[in-house]
Each structure stands twice: as structure tokens, then as C-alpha cells.
C-alpha positions in Angstrom: 0.0 0.0 0.0 1.3 3.5 -0.9 2.4 5.6 2.0 3.4 9.3 1.6 6.9 10.2 2.6 7.0 12.5 5.7 9.9 14.8 4.7 10.1 18.2 6.5 10.6 19.8 3.1 11.5 23.5 3.0 10.3 25.9 0.4 12.7 26.2 -2.6 13.4 29.8 -1.6 14.6 28.5 1.8 17.1 26.2 -0.1 18.5 29.2 -2.0 22.1 30.3 -1.5 23.7 33.3 -3.3 25.7 32.3 -6.3 24.3 28.8 -6.8 22.8 28.1 -10.2 21.7 25.2 -12.3 22.1 26.6 -15.8 24.4 29.2 -17.3 23.1 31.0 -20.4 25.7 31.0 -23.1 27.0 34.1 -24.7 25.5 35.0 -28.1 27.4 33.4 -30.9 29.7 36.1 -32.4 28.5 35.3 -35.9 24.9 35.6 -34.9 25.7 38.8 -33.0 27.3 40.2 -36.2 24.2 39.5 -38.2 21.5 40.7 -35.7 23.5 43.3 -33.8 23.0 44.0 -30.1 19.6 43.0 -28.8 18.1 46.1 -27.2 15.1 45.6 -24.9 12.8 48.6 -25.0 12.9 50.7 -21.8 9.2 50.1 -21.0 9.8 46.4 -21.0 12.9 46.3 -18.8 12.7 45.4 -15.2 13.9 47.9 -12.6 15.7 45.0 -10.8 16.3 41.4 -11.5 13.4 38.9 -10.8 13.3 37.6 -7.3 14.2 34.0 -8.1 15.8 31.3 -5.8 19.4 30.5 -6.4 19.6 26.7 -6.4 21.9 24.1 -8.1 20.4 21.7 -10.6 20.8 18.7 -8.4 19.0 20.4 -5.5 16.1 21.4 -7.8 15.8 17.8 -8.9 15.9 16.5 -5.3 13.5 19.1 -4.0 10.8 18.3 -6.5 11.4 14.6 -6.3 10.8 14.8 -2.5 7.6 16.8 -3.1 6.3 14.1 -5.4 7.1 11.5 -2.6 5.0 13.6 -0.3 2.1 13.7 -2.7 -0.4 11.3 -4.3 -1.7 11.1 -7.8 -3.2 8.8 -10.3 0.2 7.2 -10.9 0.2 6.0 -7.3 -3.3 4.6 -7.1 -7.0 5.2 -7.6 -8.2 8.8 -7.3 -12.0 8.3 -7.1 -13.0 12.0 -6.9 -16.6 11.9 -7.9 -17.5 14.1 -10.9 -13.8 14.7 -11.6 -13.3 11.5 -13.6 -9.7 11.2 -12.6 -8.7 8.5 -15.0 -5.2 7.3 -15.9 -3.4 9.6 -18.3 -1.8 7.5 -21.1 1.9 8.2 -21.6 1.7 7.9 -25.4 -0.5 11.0 -25.3 2.0 12.8 -23.1 4.8 12.0 -25.5 2.8 13.3 -28.5 1.2 16.3 -26.9 4.6 17.6 -25.6 6.5 16.9 -28.9 8.5 20.1 -29.7 6.9 20.1 -33.1 3.7 21.0 -31.4 4.9 23.0 -28.3 7.1 25.2 -30.4 4.4 26.3 -32.8 3.2 29.9 -32.7 -0.4 30.9 -33.2 0.5 33.6 -35.7 2.3 31.4 -38.1 1.1 31.2 -41.7 -1.6 28.5 -41.9 0.4 26.7 -44.6 3.2 26.0 -42.0 0.9 24.5 -39.3 -1.3 22.1 -41.4 -0.5 19.2 -39.0 -1.9 20.8 -35.8 -4.8 22.2 -37.7 -5.7 18.8 -39.0 -5.5 17.4 -35.5 -7.9 20.2 -34.2 -10.2 19.7 -37.2 -10.6 16.0 -36.6 -11.0 16.6 -32.9 -13.9 19.0 -33.6 -15.5 16.4 -35.9 -15.1 13.5 -33.5 -16.5 15.5 -30.5 -19.4 16.5 -32.7 -20.3 12.9 -33.4 -19.7 11.7 -29.9 -22.1 14.3 -28.5 -24.6 14.2 -31.5 -24.2 17.9 -32.1 -23.8 19.9 -35.3 -20.8 22.2 -34.5 -18.0 22.0 -32.0 -15.7 24.8 -31.0 -12.4 24.1 -29.1 -11.9 27.6 -27.8 -12.9 27.5 -24.1 -10.0 26.7 -21.7 -11.8 24.7 -19.0 -15.1 23.1 -18.1 -16.4 26.1 -16.2 -15.2 28.3 -19.1 -17.3 26.1 -21.4 -20.3 26.6 -19.1 -19.8 30.4 -19.3 -19.6 30.2 -23.0 -22.9 28.3 -23.1 -24.6 30.8 -21.0 -23.3 33.7 -23.1 -24.6 31.9 -26.1 -28.0 31.6 -24.5 -27.9 35.3 -23.6 -26.9 36.2 -27.2 -29.7 33.9 -28.6 -32.4 35.8 -26.7 -30.8 39.1 -27.4 -30.8 38.7 -31.1 -34.5 37.5 -30.9 -35.3 40.7 -29.0 -36.5 38.9 -25.9 -33.7 39.3 -23.5 -35.6 41.7 -21.3 -38.1 39.0 -20.3 -35.8 35.9 -20.6 -33.9 36.5 -17.3 -34.0 33.1 -15.6 -31.9 30.0 -15.9 -33.2 26.8 -14.2 -30.6 24.7 -12.4 -31.5 21.4 -10.7 -30.2 20.9 -7.2 -28.3 17.8 -8.5 -26.4 19.8 -11.2 -22.7 20.3 -11.4 -21.5 22.8 -8.7 -20.3 25.6 -11.1 -23.6 25.8 -13.0 -25.2 28.5 -10.9 -22.1 30.6 -10.9 -21.8 30.4 -14.7 -25.5 31.4 -15.2 -25.1 34.3 -12.7 -21.9 35.6 -14.5 -23.9 35.7 -17.7 -26.4 38.0 -16.0 -29.2 35.5 -15.3 -31.2 34.8 -12.2 -30.8 31.2 -11.1 -33.9 29.3 -10.2 -33.2 26.0 -8.4 -35.5 23.0 -8.7 -35.4 20.0 -6.4 -34.9 16.3 -7.1 -37.5 13.7 -6.4 -37.0 10.6 -4.2 -35.7 8.6 -7.2 -33.0 11.2 -8.1 -34.8 12.7 -11.1 -35.8 16.3 -11.5 -39.1 16.9 -9.7 -41.3 17.4 -12.7 -44.1 19.2 -10.9 -41.6 21.6 -9.3 -40.1 22.2 -12.8 -43.5 22.8 -14.4 -44.2 25.4 -11.6 -41.2 27.5 -12.5 -41.0 27.2 -16.3 -42.6 30.2 -18.0 -42.1 33.2 -20.3 -39.1 34.3 -18.2 -37.2 31.0 -18.7 -34.1 31.5 -20.8 -32.9 27.9 -20.4 -32.1 25.0 -18.2 -28.6 23.6 -17.3 -28.5 20.0 -16.4 -25.8 17.4 -15.8 -26.9 14.0 -17.2 -26.1 11.7 -15.6 -26.4 13.9 -12.5 -24.0 14.2 -9.7 -25.9 11.4 -8.1 -24.7 9.2 -10.9 -28.3 8.8 -12.2 -29.6 9.2 -15.7 -32.5 11.6 -16.0 -35.4 9.4 -16.8 -37.7 12.2 -17.9 -35.3 14.0 -20.2 -37.6 14.1 -23.2 -40.5 15.7 -21.2 -38.0 18.2 -19.7 -36.8 19.0 -23.2 -40.4 19.7 -24.4 -41.1 21.9 -21.4 -38.0 24.1 -22.0 -38.4 24.3 -25.8 -42.1 25.0 -25.3 -41.2 28.5 -23.9 -38.3 29.0 -26.4 -35.7 28.2 -23.8 -32.4 26.5 -24.6 -31.4 23.2 -23.0 -27.7 23.2 -21.8 -25.8 20.0 -21.2 -22.9 20.0 -18.7 -20.5 17.4 -20.0 -18.7 16.8 -16.7 -20.3 13.3 -16.5 -20.1 12.3 -20.1 -18.0 9.2 -19.1 -21.2 7.6 -17.9 -23.0 7.6 -21.3 -20.3 7.9 -24.0 -21.0 5.6 -26.9 -24.5 4.8 -25.5 -26.4 8.1 -25.5 -25.7 11.5 -27.0 -26.9 14.9 -25.7 -27.8 16.0 -29.2 -30.2 13.0 -29.5 -31.8 13.9 -26.2 -32.7 17.4 -27.5 -29.9 19.5 -26.0 -29.1 22.7 -27.8 -25.7 23.4 -26.2 -23.1 21.1 -24.6 -19.6 21.5 -23.2 -17.1 18.7 -22.9 -14.3 18.3 -20.3 -11.3 17.0 -22.3 -9.4 16.7 -18.9 -12.1 14.3 -17.7 -13.6 12.1 -20.3 -10.6 12.2 -22.6 -7.9 11.8 -20.1 -5.7 14.9 -20.2 -4.5 15.8 -16.7 -6.3 18.1 -14.4 -5.2 21.4 -12.8 -1.5 22.0 -12.4 -0.8 18.8 -14.5 -3.0 20.1 -17.3 -4.4 22.7 -17.8 -7.8 21.6 -18.9 -10.0 22.3 -22.0 -13.7 22.7 -22.3 -14.9 22.6 -25.9 -18.5 23.7 -26.6 -20.8 22.1 -29.1 -24.2 23.2 -30.4 -27.2 21.6 -32.1 -27.9 24.2 -34.8 -31.1 26.1 -35.1 -32.2 29.3 -36.8 -32.0 32.4 -34.5 -33.0 35.2 -36.9 -34.5 33.9 -40.2 -34.7 37.4 -41.7 -30.9 37.9 -41.4 -30.0 34.3 -41.8 -28.4 34.0 -38.3 -28.0 30.5 -36.9 -26.9 29.3 -33.5 -23.5 28.3 -34.9 -22.9 31.9 -35.8 -22.8 32.8 -32.1 -20.0 30.4 -31.2 -16.9 32.0 -29.6 -13.3 32.1 -30.7 -11.8 30.2 -33.6 -12.6 27.1 -35.5 -10.7 25.0 -38.1 -12.4 24.5 -41.4 -11.3 22.4 -44.4 -10.9 24.2 -47.7 -11.7 21.5 -50.3 -10.6 23.7 -53.3 -7.2 24.5 -51.8 -7.0 21.1 -50.0 -5.8 22.7 -46.8 -7.1 23.5 -43.3 -7.8 27.1 -42.4 -8.6 29.1 -39.3 -12.0 30.8 -39.2 -12.3 33.7 -36.8 -15.5 34.7 -34.9 -18.1 36.3 -37.0 -20.1 39.5 -36.3 -22.8 37.7 -34.3 -20.3 35.6 -32.2 -20.1 36.1 -28.5 -16.4 36.9 -29.2 -13.2 35.8 -27.8 -13.1 34.3 -24.3 -9.3 34.0 -24.5 -6.6 34.2 -27.1 -6.6 32.0 -30.1 -7.6 28.3 -29.7 -7.2 28.0 -25.9 -5.2 25.1 -24.4 -3.7 23.1 -27.3 -1.8 20.5 -25.3 -4.9 18.9 -23.6 -6.7 19.0 -26.9 -3.9 17.0 -28.6 -4.0 14.7 -25.6 -7.7 14.1 -26.1 -7.2 13.6 -29.9 -4.6 10.8 -29.1 -7.0 9.2 -26.6 -9.9 9.1 -29.1 -7.7 7.9 -31.9 -6.1 5.2 -29.8 -9.5 3.8 -28.6 -11.7 4.3 -31.6 -15.6 4.1 -31.5 -15.7 0.6 -29.9 -13.0 1.5 -27.4 -14.9 4.6 -26.2 -18.0 2.6 -25.8 -16.0 0.0 -23.7 -14.7 2.9 -21.5 -18.3 3.7 -20.5 -19.2 0.0 -20.0 -16.2 -0.5 -17.7 -16.7 2.8 -15.8 -20.4 2.0 -15.1 -19.5 -1.6 -14.1 -16.9 -0.4 -11.7 -19.3 2.0 -10.1 -22.1 -0.5 -9.6 -19.7 -3.2 -8.3 -18.4 -0.8 -5.7 -22.0 0.2 -4.7 -22.9 -3.5 -4.2 -19.8 -3.9 -2.0 -20.7 -1.0 0.2 -24.4 -0.5 0.3 -25.2 -2.9 3.2 -22.2 -1.9 5.3 -23.2 -0.5 8.7 -23.3 3.3 8.8 -23.4 3.8 5.0 -26.5 4.4 2.8 -27.2 5.1 -0.8 -29.7 8.0 -1.0 -32.0 8.8 -3.9 -33.2 5.7 -5.7 -31.1 3.2 -3.8 -32.3 0.4 -6.1 -31.4 2.2 -9.3 -28.3 1.4 -11.2 -25.7 4.2 -11.2 -23.7 5.4 -14.2 -20.2 6.8 -13.7 -20.3 7.5 -10.0 -22.2 6.8 -6.8 -22.8 9.0 -3.8 -22.6 7.2 -0.4 -23.9 8.9 2.7 -22.3 8.6 6.1 -25.1 10.4 7.8 -26.3 7.4 9.7 -22.8 6.7 10.9 -22.5 10.3 12.1 -25.8 10.1 14.0 -24.9 6.9 15.7 -21.2 7.4 16.4 -20.3 11.0 15.7 -17.9 9.9 12.9 -18.4 12.1 9.9 -17.8 11.9 6.1 -14.6 13.9 6.7 -13.4 11.3 9.2 -14.1 8.5 6.7 -12.1 10.4 4.1 -9.2 10.9 6.6 -9.3 7.2 7.4 -8.9 6.4 3.7 -5.9 8.7 3.5 -4.4 7.0 6.5 -4.5 3.7 4.8 -2.8 5.0 1.6 -6.0 5.6 -0.4 -7.1 8.9 -2.0 -10.4 10.2 -0.5 -13.5 10.6 -2.7 -15.2 14.0 -3.1 -16.9 14.8 0.2 -19.9 17.0 1.1 -21.1 17.2 -2.5 -23.7 17.2 -3.9 -25.2 19.4 -1.2 -28.5 17.5 -1.3 -26.8 14.5 0.3 -25.8 14.9 3.9 -22.3 13.5 4.8 -21.8 12.8 1.1 -18.9 10.6 -0.2 -19.1 11.0 -4.0 -17.1 8.1 -5.5 -16.0 7.6 -9.1 -13.4 4.9 -10.0 -13.5 5.4 -13.8 -12.6 2.6 -16.3 -8.9 2.8 -15.2 -9.3 0.8 -12.0 -9.0 -3.0 -11.4 -11.4 -5.1 -9.5 -8.7 -5.7 -6.9 -8.3 -1.9 -6.2 -12.0 -1.4 -5.9 -12.3 -4.3 -3.4 -9.4 -3.0 -1.3 -11.0 0.4 -1.2 -14.4 -1.0 -0.1 -12.6 -3.2 2.5 -11.0 -0.1 4.0 -14.4 1.6 4.2 -15.7 -1.5 6.0 -12.8 -1.3 8.5 -13.6 2.4 9.1 -17.2 1.4 9.9 -16.0 -1.2 12.4 -13.7 1.3 14.1 -16.4 4.0 14.2 -18.8 1.7 16.0 -16.2 0.3 18.4 -13.9 3.2 19.1 -15.4 6.4 17.7 -12.7 8.6 19.1 -10.0 7.0 16.9 -11.2 8.4 13.6 -10.8 11.9 15.0 -7.0 11.3 15.0 -6.7 10.4 11.4 -4.6 10.7 9.3 -1.5 9.6 11.1 0.5 8.1 8.2 0.4 11.0 5.7 3.0 13.6 5.0 0.8 16.2 6.8 -1.4 15.3 9.8 -5.0 16.5 10.2 -5.2 20.3 9.7 -7.5 22.9 11.0 -9.8 23.5 8.0 -11.1 26.9 9.1 -7.6 28.2 9.9 -6.1 26.8 6.7 -8.7 28.6 4.6 -8.5 31.9 6.5 -7.1 34.9 4.5 -4.8 35.7 7.4 -3.2 32.2 7.2 -3.1 31.6 3.4 0.3 32.3 1.8 0.1 31.0 -1.7 3.2 32.7 -2.9 6.7 33.5 -1.5 6.0 37.2 -1.9 2.8 37.0 0.2 4.7 34.8 2.7 7.3 37.5 3.1 4.7 40.2 3.5 2.8 38.2 6.1 5.5 36.6 8.1 8.6 38.6 7.4 10.6 35.9 5.6 12.8 33.4 7.4 14.6 31.8 4.6 18.3 32.1 3.8 17.1 33.9 0.6 16.6 37.2 2.4 
């Protein structure tokens, strides 16, 4: 079982010593200097003083970051079953190709004729994502999942604006089982968020939905399967309700891993969908990424008099194939587009990673991904559902898709041991904790998603540890409050750790708050 190293690792600035260095920049070749002359940096671009960087030898840099990896945990160490994050294994072949210098050294302002290779990759990725989702157009521009959500809401806003009905179309409906960033994305686009509850089976409460749908409804955002891991059984009726008042149906693709190859948002009646490349298509998350959140649309006419269609509203750039010239071209945003959400195409490396993943698996392989992910989820649910202290809320007899939410509410009521304590107990045994306390509609939630990457043995070991935690909770409920004891960092004070007076995310802020303390100063 993996155990984190417990080094007392200093900050790299604290390792700094004057004069140490890992790389010496060579002098400019005299021949080159003779041709280009002295390089003069404009005064407005010059720094007043050198950048405040640590002075560390190469070997100390390597050792420092190696020790940090030994203190950490990632998908290369073992399962990372963070529900709704789809933390699957990242294939190394994709890493090799995505970071090939022939891709990383390209410049977005190069002549199109010199970058036909990357444009072909992006073109086919657009086409593949279009078919996987059942949509008509895909745009790779957004840089993350929430960025794709915002793009979708801005599209919805623009749609109603062009139709001259934005003044009354002010509400976006969001189920209480939706992805957590949905309400924020709708609010950022200027809409009022109207929440609807789930029924006892985990579907949207249809009567509650009917009560809020009206002339002010601009659209509905829904994650399907939901964060409960359940497929919305009434999606067609929901579609008809929203389209009946000229609202747009938005698909949050965070949970696409639960239906890929079996069901498509476009076939369900969705107008807009975003896709998380860093989830379903395996590119790394966060600092290992960054992510990418392409957005796709099912085309429809917006303004027949001026021949404006929904695809005309898409943001950023798209790749088109010029049959006459037999080459790929970059098409910029048109006059009705919502514009640029960032520069150029967004994050190219995760897009290439997703391209390799799809190319390697093919249609049958992608379908198998979903089969294995769903099988893993339901196997884990069967192992855990009758364990003392755990329950499966909302349709406990329904099969889940990509993830399952386990509640430790009963355990808390009977022993005082919380979902957080369970998570700490998993950490203590060398496992990564699931997502906890989300979705908010489940008390003491443990949202667990193993993805297709995991073996039956890993799932069984995980479930066995949760059973051990249950036994300890009911025999010695004080012990879980001490977990974790075997990690690089013991249990922290969550409130203090998140307090603005405590947080020091950069060395500069650390110096300002605490006055330094390293050899660097």
C-alpha cells in the first residue's frame, strides 16, 4: 500500500544560497551577433531590478521536486476516485505526442500553410467530438469546463438578445443535483438562477419544474447523468417543457464518461453542450493540465430574416477544411459571435491529448470505456451499500452510471464519525479520498468515481477499507478523529487553513505576512 513520505521539506526559496545556479546562459554566438547586432530591450519592457528567483543548483532542484512528489499522491500512485472529476489514468503515449516540440514550439500567428499538421488534429477533434455528442458544430476555444459553461450561458444570452426577448428571458433553471459551477456560470452571464429539487428517485421533480417554467425562462442547465450518478429518466419531457417556452437546453458534459457511446446529448434534445477534455478524454487536471472545455451546439435558426444561426454565435476560432485548396484554415469569430473568451484556440496540449486518446481507442473503445466505468461504479456500490453506517440515498435500487454518492449520515448520527473522518481514514491507509460533502443535497456525502482505469482488486481493497472504518467507528469512535497519522501532513484545522490571514500561496505573500525566514533574504 502506498504511503506518503514524511519529509520536512522546506520551500525552494529556503534552499536558496547566493551564487548557486543550475544553468548558465551561453554568450550569443559572435557570428549571430554580427548579423542581428546588439539586442536592445525597449525601456518600457525592462525590469527595474532582476526577478526575485531562488538560487539553487540543478541537483538540489531535482531533489526538491522529487521529495515533493514523494509527499504527494496522484493517479500514478493509485486510484483517485474523486466523484464528478473523472480522474482516469493519463496514457503516456498521449503525453509524448502532446509535448512533442513540433507541437509545443508552434506559434499561433504562423502562416496557416506551415501548421497544417496541428490544424488537421484540431479539425478532426472537432469532428469527433461533434459525433460523440450528437451535435452539429463544435468549438475548441474554451479553456476549461467552467469556461465552457460560461460560453454556453453567453450563447444563451446572445440567442435571446438577437431575438429581442432578453428583457423577459432572465431566468436559468438549475437542478439541485447539477454540477456545482452551473449556478455561478449562469449568474456571471447575467441571469437569475432558479433551483428545482430532485424527487426521491433522483430525477428532477417534474411538478416543481413545471411550476417555475414560464415566459421568463431563458434555459435550463443539467448534468446528465447527474452528480448522483443517475440518468435523468424524464429528459424528453423536460426538453419539451423548455423548448415550449423557447428556452435553450444546456448539457454539462462533466459526467459524459457515464454515457459515451450509448447516449448523446444531441439526440436527447440539448441545444448546447460542453465537454471536459481533462475528464472524459484523459488529459491531466489542474496543475498537471491545464484543462480544456470545448463547446458544441445543435444548430437552429435564430433570426431567419438575417440568416443568423446558432453556430454563428460560437466563440473564438474554428478550423475549417478548404476543399478547393486542399488545406485547413482558421476561421475567426463572425459579427454575431459572443467573441473571444481568451486568445486563439485555448489550451492546445490537452486538446492534442484528447485527440490521441480518441484515436487510440476508436468508437468501440470509447463505448467500452463507458461500460467499464459503469460496471466499476455499480460493483463498488454493491460492496458498500449494506455496510453499517453507509446508505445510498435517492433511488437506492437504481443502477448508477459513472459514480455513486454514499452517505455517512447514519454513521454520524450513531457514532459521531463524519464523512470527513471517513475520508481521513482512507488517507491514513494510503487511499485517495472521494469527493466529500457534495452534492449538497446529500448529507455527509462521499461521492465516489473509480473510472474505467481501476482494477477489481483496487475497488475491493477500497471497499474493504471503508468497512474497516465502519467497524472502528462503532467500536472506538474517538480514533477516527485522530486520522490521518500516516500521511506527510497530519489533520489540519480546516477553518484556519482557509482563513485569509493564514493563506500564503506565494513567496511574496509569505514574506509580507511573516517577514521571511529563509536564507534567501
